[in-house]
C-alpha positions as CSV (number, residue, x, y, z in Angstrom):
1,X,65.3,14.0,-6.9
2,X,66.2,15.6,-10.2
3,X,65.3,19.0,-8.7
4,X,67.4,18.3,-5.6
5,X,70.5,17.6,-7.7
6,X,70.1,20.7,-9.8
7,X,72.7,23.4,-9.0
8,X,71.1,26.8,-8.8
9,X,72.9,29.7,-10.7
10,X,70.9,32.4,-8.8
11,X,72.7,34.3,-6.1
12,X,71.3,34.8,-2.6
13,X,69.8,38.2,-3.3
14,X,67.8,37.0,-6.3
15,X,66.6,34.0,-4.2
16,X,65.3,36.3,-1.6
17,X,63.4,38.3,-4.3
18,X,61.9,35.1,-5.7
19,X,60.6,34.2,-2.2
20,X,59.4,37.8,-1.7
21,X,61.6,38.1,1.5
22,X,64.3,40.3,2.9
23,X,67.7,39.4,4.2
24,X,67.7,38.7,7.9
25,X,64.3,36.9,8.0
26,X,63.7,33.9,10.3
27,X,63.4,30.2,9.3
28,X,59.6,30.3,10.0
29,X,59.1,33.2,7.5
30,X,61.1,31.3,4.9
31,X,59.0,28.2,5.3
32,X,55.7,30.1,5.3
33,X,56.7,31.9,2.1
34,X,57.8,28.7,0.4
35,X,54.5,26.9,1.3
36,X,52.5,29.8,0.0
37,X,54.3,30.0,-3.3
38,X,54.5,26.2,-3.7
39,X,50.7,25.9,-3.4
40,X,50.4,28.8,-5.9
41,X,52.7,27.3,-8.6
42,X,52.7,23.6,-8.0
43,X,51.7,21.6,-11.1
44,X,49.4,19.2,-9.1
45,X,47.5,22.0,-7.3
46,X,44.9,22.3,-10.1
47,X,44.8,26.1,-9.7
48,X,44.8,28.7,-12.4
49,X,48.2,30.0,-11.4
50,X,50.0,26.6,-11.7
51,X,53.3,27.0,-13.4
52,X,56.0,24.2,-13.4
53,X,58.9,26.6,-14.3
54,X,57.9,29.1,-11.6
55,X,57.7,26.2,-9.1
56,X,61.2,25.1,-10.0
57,X,62.5,28.6,-9.5
58,X,60.8,28.9,-6.1
59,X,62.2,25.5,-4.9
60,X,65.7,26.5,-6.0
61,X,65.4,29.9,-4.2
62,X,64.1,28.1,-1.1
63,X,67.1,25.9,-0.9
64,X,69.5,28.8,-1.4
65,X,67.8,31.0,1.2
66,X,67.5,28.1,3.6
67,X,71.2,27.4,3.4
68,X,72.0,31.1,3.9
69,X,69.8,31.5,6.9
70,X,71.2,28.4,8.5
71,X,74.8,29.5,7.9
72,X,74.1,32.9,9.6
73,X,72.3,31.4,12.6
74,X,74.8,28.5,13.3
75,X,78.6,28.3,13.5
76,X,80.5,27.3,10.4
77,X,81.8,24.1,11.8
78,X,78.3,22.7,12.2
79,X,77.0,24.0,8.9
80,X,77.0,20.6,7.2
81,X,75.0,18.9,9.9
82,X,72.4,21.7,10.0
83,X,72.1,21.6,6.2
84,X,71.3,17.9,6.4
85,X,68.8,18.5,9.1
86,X,67.0,21.1,7.0
87,X,67.0,18.9,4.0
88,X,65.2,16.2,6.0
89,X,62.6,18.7,7.0
90,X,61.8,19.9,3.5
91,X,58.2,19.3,2.4
92,X,57.4,16.4,0.2
93,X,54.2,17.4,-1.5
94,X,53.4,14.1,-3.2
95,X,53.4,12.5,0.2
96,X,50.0,14.2,0.7
97,X,48.6,13.4,-2.7
98,X,48.6,9.6,-2.6
99,X,48.5,6.5,-0.3
100,X,46.2,8.4,2.1
101,X,49.2,10.1,3.6
102,X,50.6,6.8,4.9
103,X,54.3,6.0,4.9
104,X,57.7,7.7,4.4
105,X,60.5,7.4,2.0
106,X,60.5,6.7,-1.7
107,X,57.2,6.1,-3.6
108,X,57.9,2.3,-3.8
109,X,58.6,2.2,-0.1
110,X,55.5,4.2,0.8
111,X,53.4,1.9,-1.5
112,X,54.6,-1.2,0.4
113,X,53.8,0.5,3.7
114,X,50.4,1.5,2.5
115,X,49.6,-2.1,1.4
116,X,50.5,-3.3,4.8
117,X,48.4,-0.6,6.4
118,X,45.4,-1.7,4.3
119,X,45.9,-5.4,5.3
120,X,46.0,-4.4,9.0
121,X,42.9,-2.3,8.6
122,X,41.0,-5.0,6.8
123,X,42.0,-7.5,9.6
124,X,40.6,-5.2,12.2
125,X,37.4,-4.7,10.4
126,X,36.9,-8.5,10.0
127,X,37.5,-9.0,13.7
128,X,35.0,-6.2,14.6
129,X,32.4,-7.8,12.2
130,X,32.8,-11.2,13.8
131,X,32.5,-9.8,17.3
132,X,29.3,-7.9,16.3
133,X,27.8,-11.0,14.7
134,X,28.5,-13.1,17.7
135,X,27.0,-10.5,20.0
136,X,23.9,-10.2,17.8
137,X,23.5,-14.0,17.7
138,X,23.7,-14.2,21.5
139,X,21.1,-11.4,21.8
140,X,18.9,-13.2,19.3
141,X,19.1,-16.4,21.3
142,X,18.0,-14.6,24.5
143,X,15.1,-13.0,22.6
144,X,14.0,-16.5,21.2
145,X,14.1,-17.9,24.7
146,X,12.0,-15.0,26.1
147,X,9.5,-15.5,23.1
148,X,9.3,-19.2,23.8
149,X,8.5,-18.6,27.5
150,X,5.7,-16.1,26.5
151,X,4.2,-18.6,23.9
152,X,4.3,-21.4,26.5
153,X,2.4,-19.2,29.0
154,X,-0.2,-18.3,26.3
155,X,-0.7,-22.0,25.5
156,X,-1.1,-22.9,29.2
157,X,-3.7,-20.1,29.7
158,X,-5.6,-21.1,26.5
159,X,-5.7,-24.7,27.6
160,X,-6.9,-23.7,31.1
161,X,-9.7,-21.5,29.6
162,X,-10.8,-24.3,27.2
163,X,-11.0,-26.8,30.1
164,X,-13.0,-24.4,32.2
165,X,-15.5,-23.8,29.3
166,X,-15.8,-27.5,28.7
167,X,-16.5,-28.2,32.4
168,X,-19.2,-25.5,32.5
169,X,-20.8,-27.0,29.4
170,X,-20.8,-30.5,30.8
171,X,-22.2,-29.2,34.1
172,X,-25.1,-27.3,32.3
173,X,-25.9,-30.4,30.3
174,X,-26.0,-32.5,33.4
175,X,-28.5,-30.0,35.0
176,X,-30.7,-30.1,31.9
177,X,-30.2,-26.5,30.8
178,X,-30.0,-27.5,27.1
179,X,-33.2,-29.7,27.1
180,X,-35.7,-26.9,26.3
181,X,-33.7,-25.3,23.5
182,X,-35.7,-24.0,20.4
183,X,-35.2,-26.3,17.4
184,X,-34.2,-29.3,19.4
185,X,-34.0,-32.5,17.3
186,X,-34.0,-30.5,14.0
187,X,-31.0,-30.5,11.6
188,X,-28.7,-27.4,11.7
189,X,-28.6,-25.1,8.8
190,X,-24.9,-25.4,8.4
191,X,-24.4,-24.8,4.7
192,X,-25.5,-22.2,2.3
193,X,-27.1,-22.9,-1.1
194,X,-24.0,-21.8,-3.0
195,X,-21.5,-24.7,-3.3
196,X,-18.6,-22.3,-3.9
197,X,-18.7,-20.7,-0.5
198,X,-16.7,-22.0,2.4
199,X,-19.1,-23.3,5.1
200,X,-17.0,-22.0,7.9
201,X,-16.8,-18.6,6.4
202,X,-20.5,-18.6,5.7
203,X,-21.4,-19.5,9.2
204,X,-19.0,-16.9,10.7
205,X,-20.5,-14.2,8.5
206,X,-24.0,-15.2,9.3
207,X,-23.3,-15.1,13.1
208,X,-21.7,-11.6,12.7
209,X,-24.6,-10.3,10.6
210,X,-27.3,-11.7,13.0
211,X,-25.6,-9.9,15.9
212,X,-25.3,-6.6,14.2
213,X,-21.6,-6.8,13.2
214,X,-21.2,-5.9,9.5
215,X,-18.0,-4.9,7.7
216,X,-17.6,-1.2,7.0
217,X,-17.6,-1.7,3.2
218,X,-20.9,-3.4,3.2
219,X,-22.5,-0.6,5.2
220,X,-20.9,2.0,3.0
221,X,-22.2,0.2,-0.2
222,X,-25.7,0.0,1.2
223,X,-25.6,3.7,2.1
224,X,-24.4,4.7,-1.4
225,X,-27.2,2.7,-3.1
226,X,-29.9,4.1,-0.9
227,X,-28.5,7.7,-1.4
228,X,-28.5,7.4,-5.2
229,X,-32.0,6.0,-5.2
230,X,-33.3,8.9,-3.0
231,X,-31.6,11.5,-5.3
232,X,-33.1,9.9,-8.4
233,X,-36.6,9.9,-6.9
234,X,-36.3,13.4,-5.6
235,X,-35.2,14.9,-8.9
236,X,-38.0,13.1,-10.8
237,X,-40.6,14.3,-8.2
238,X,-39.3,17.9,-8.6
239,X,-39.6,17.6,-12.4
240,X,-43.2,16.4,-12.1
241,X,-44.1,19.3,-9.9
242,X,-43.0,21.8,-12.6
243,X,-45.3,20.3,-15.2
244,X,-45.0,19.5,-18.9
245,X,-44.5,22.9,-20.3
246,X,-42.3,25.1,-18.1
247,X,-42.4,28.9,-17.9
248,X,-39.1,30.8,-17.9
249,X,-39.3,31.0,-14.1
250,X,-40.0,27.3,-13.8
251,X,-37.1,26.6,-16.3
252,X,-34.8,28.7,-14.0
253,X,-36.0,26.7,-11.0
254,X,-35.4,23.5,-12.8
255,X,-31.8,24.6,-13.7
256,X,-31.2,25.3,-10.0
257,X,-32.5,21.8,-9.1
258,X,-30.2,20.2,-11.7
259,X,-27.2,22.1,-10.3
260,X,-28.0,21.0,-6.7
261,X,-28.5,17.4,-8.0
262,X,-25.1,17.5,-9.7
263,X,-23.4,18.8,-6.6
264,X,-25.0,16.0,-4.6
265,X,-23.7,13.4,-7.1
266,X,-20.2,14.8,-6.8
267,X,-20.4,14.4,-3.0
268,X,-21.6,10.9,-3.5
269,X,-18.6,10.1,-5.7
270,X,-16.3,11.0,-2.8
271,X,-18.0,8.3,-0.8
272,X,-17.5,5.9,-3.7
273,X,-13.8,6.6,-3.5
274,X,-13.8,5.8,0.2
275,X,-15.7,2.6,-0.5
276,X,-13.2,1.5,-3.2
277,X,-10.4,2.0,-0.6
278,X,-11.9,-0.4,2.0
279,X,-13.6,-3.0,-0.2
280,X,-11.6,-6.2,0.0
281,X,-12.6,-7.6,-3.5
282,X,-11.5,-5.8,-6.6
283,X,-14.6,-6.9,-8.5
284,X,-16.9,-5.2,-5.9
285,X,-15.5,-1.8,-6.6
286,X,-17.9,0.9,-7.8
287,X,-17.5,3.5,-10.6
288,X,-18.4,7.1,-10.3
289,X,-21.9,8.3,-11.1
290,X,-22.1,10.7,-14.0
291,X,-24.1,13.9,-13.2
292,X,-25.0,14.5,-16.8
293,X,-26.1,10.9,-17.4
294,X,-28.2,11.0,-14.2
295,X,-30.0,14.2,-15.5
296,X,-30.8,12.4,-18.7
297,X,-32.0,9.4,-16.8
298,X,-34.3,11.6,-14.7
299,X,-35.8,13.1,-17.9
300,X,-36.4,9.7,-19.3
301,X,-38.0,8.5,-16.1
302,X,-40.3,11.6,-16.1
303,X,-41.4,11.0,-19.7
304,X,-42.1,7.3,-18.9
305,X,-44.2,8.3,-15.9
306,X,-46.1,10.9,-18.0
307,X,-46.7,8.3,-20.7
308,X,-48.1,5.8,-18.2
309,X,-50.3,8.5,-16.7
310,X,-51.8,9.5,-20.0
311,X,-52.3,5.9,-21.0
312,X,-54.2,5.2,-17.7
313,X,-56.4,8.4,-18.2
314,X,-57.3,7.1,-21.7
315,X,-58.4,3.7,-20.3
316,X,-60.5,5.4,-17.6
317,X,-62.3,7.6,-20.2
318,X,-63.4,4.4,-22.1
319,X,-66.0,1.9,-21.0
320,X,-66.0,-1.9,-21.4
321,X,-65.1,-3.0,-24.9
322,X,-63.3,0.2,-25.5
323,X,-66.5,2.3,-26.1
324,X,-66.6,5.8,-24.8
325,X,-69.0,6.7,-21.9
326,X,-72.1,8.6,-22.7
327,X,-73.1,11.8,-20.9
328,X,-75.4,9.8,-18.6
329,X,-72.8,7.3,-17.5
330,X,-70.4,10.1,-17.0
331,X,-72.9,11.9,-14.8
332,X,-73.6,8.8,-12.8
333,X,-69.9,8.2,-12.3
334,X,-69.4,11.7,-11.1
335,X,-72.3,11.4,-8.6
336,X,-70.8,8.1,-7.3
337,X,-67.4,9.8,-6.8
């Protein structure tokens, strides 16, 4: 409002130069030039060319050029009305910088209009939410009814099957089909020796095991234990074949056997990982087998076997009471063999 009451001292020619226009231009050219320069120099545009003083000069020149163009295009007797019309059409830039572009008039009037707009929008959102909630509740009620119908059908079918099974059992008992059963008159082995195991769980597990149904983790654990035992026996047997003192070629062969054994242990550890993923009890999980420790264990097992073999040979070379055999007894023993 302070800018609108300011009286420009520039003449018409300078105003055209400020707007970068020539005399005789149209109203659309004046407006387009003013918009371009206003965006360039407006203080609220956050651009590098923002300049309040330049913006004031542009706005003053725009008003002067706008009045001059209007005076040339319309008769003089209607000049005042056209000037008022153009004043109403002048851009209000702050109108687009706040209140979401809602409202007209002064900032206080536009603020009141914006508050009323927010109230109306919130009311519409509340109504839409209530409609959506009621619709979902009705849909949920229909789903519950359909679910109840399905459950009632399942219960009826289950009861019918149970009655049929009970009738067949009673009919078989009346015919005497259960009189010659094995173990008739003997108590049932219903409980296990461990008092901490649930009897029902124990019986279910026993029935599954007797019929060949075992959990995956039990089969996998059994397979891992059998595999590691076979690997240990095979590496000890390979070491015994090479003998006590190994030649360079035998040492090279032993190194190859150890490398293959370590590779087999790594593959076995992958199965251990799979077992740990499916085992239902944390305390039953297994740790990886160390290839280096298994090699050391195989060496110890080999030394222990060699010690037992030497000890048994020493006992055979002695007679009763620990006395060594003479040459005659040795000859007789060889002949018997």
